[in-house]
C-alpha positions as CSV (number, residue, x, y, z in Angstrom):
1,M,-2.3,8.2,-14.8
2,I,-3.5,5.9,-12.0
3,H,-0.7,3.8,-10.6
4,V,-2.3,2.2,-7.5
5,V,-5.8,1.7,-6.3
6,L,-7.5,1.5,-2.9
7,H,-11.1,1.2,-2.0
8,D,-11.4,3.0,1.3
9,A,-9.8,6.2,2.6
10,K,-8.7,4.3,5.7
11,D,-6.7,1.8,3.7
12,T,-3.0,1.8,4.7
13,V,-1.9,0.1,1.5
14,A,-2.8,0.3,-2.2
15,V,-2.4,-2.2,-5.0
16,A,-0.2,-1.5,-8.0
17,V,-2.2,-1.6,-11.3
18,V,0.6,-0.8,-13.7
19,E,3.9,-2.4,-14.4
20,G,7.3,-0.9,-13.9
21,I,6.9,1.2,-10.8
22,Q,10.4,2.2,-9.8
23,A,11.8,3.9,-6.7
24,G,11.3,7.6,-7.0
25,T,8.1,7.4,-9.0
26,E,5.4,9.8,-7.7
27,L,2.3,7.5,-7.6
28,T,-1.2,8.6,-8.2
29,A,-3.5,6.5,-5.9
30,W,-7.3,6.4,-6.7
31,I,-9.6,6.0,-3.7
32,M,-12.4,4.2,-5.4
33,D,-15.1,4.7,-2.8
34,E,-14.7,8.4,-2.9
35,D,-13.6,8.8,-6.5
36,R,-10.6,11.0,-5.6
37,T,-6.9,10.7,-5.8
38,I,-4.0,11.1,-3.4
39,S,-0.3,10.7,-4.1
40,V,2.6,8.9,-2.5
41,K,6.2,8.5,-3.7
42,A,7.5,5.0,-4.2
43,V,10.7,4.4,-2.4
44,Q,11.2,0.9,-3.7
45,E,10.2,-1.0,-6.9
46,I,6.6,-2.1,-6.6
47,P,5.6,-5.1,-8.8
48,I,2.2,-5.0,-10.5
49,G,-0.4,-6.6,-8.2
50,H,1.6,-5.9,-5.1
51,K,1.0,-3.5,-2.3
52,V,2.6,-0.1,-1.5
53,A,2.3,1.4,1.9
54,L,0.4,4.7,1.9
55,K,1.8,5.7,5.4
56,S,4.6,4.6,7.7
57,M,3.6,1.7,10.0
58,A,5.2,0.2,13.1
59,V,5.4,-3.4,14.2
60,G,2.0,-4.5,15.5
61,D,0.0,-1.9,13.4
62,T,-3.0,-3.2,11.6
63,V,-2.9,-3.2,7.8
64,Y,-6.1,-2.3,5.9
65,K,-6.7,-3.2,2.2
66,Y,-10.1,-2.7,0.5
67,G,-11.5,-1.5,3.9
68,V,-10.6,-4.8,5.6
69,D,-8.0,-5.8,8.2
70,I,-5.6,-8.0,6.3
71,G,-3.0,-8.5,9.0
72,K,-0.3,-7.0,11.1
73,V,3.0,-5.3,10.5
74,V,5.9,-7.6,11.5
75,A,8.8,-5.3,10.3
76,P,8.6,-1.5,10.1
77,I,7.2,-0.1,6.8
78,K,7.8,3.4,5.5
79,A,5.4,5.2,3.3
80,G,6.1,4.3,-0.3
81,E,7.7,0.9,0.5
82,H,6.7,-2.5,-0.9
83,A,4.3,-4.1,1.5
84,H,4.2,-7.9,1.2
85,V,4.9,-11.1,3.1
86,H,8.3,-9.9,4.3
87,N,6.7,-7.2,6.5
88,I,3.0,-8.2,6.9
89,K,1.6,-11.4,8.3
90,T,-1.9,-12.6,9.0
91,K,-3.4,-12.3,12.5
92,R,-4.8,-15.8,12.2
93,W,-1.7,-17.6,13.4
């Protein structure tokens, strides 16, 4: 079962495509551009449509989604954590 998807192997977050992801779930992540899977363990609940961190990231790190820079980390994020507006902000302002 595919739980999360990402487009590019350099992506640092993936998007949840199923409901009910709970902490402790071993997630299967499909890298669409390469048609292969990787895994990451969810350490928090991840709502459908939201992002999960694929690797740990420090404040100031760039976040990549769909092969694109979507912002910067503003609070440390561990692999498997929910990545959203509480720990990622745009670089525009």
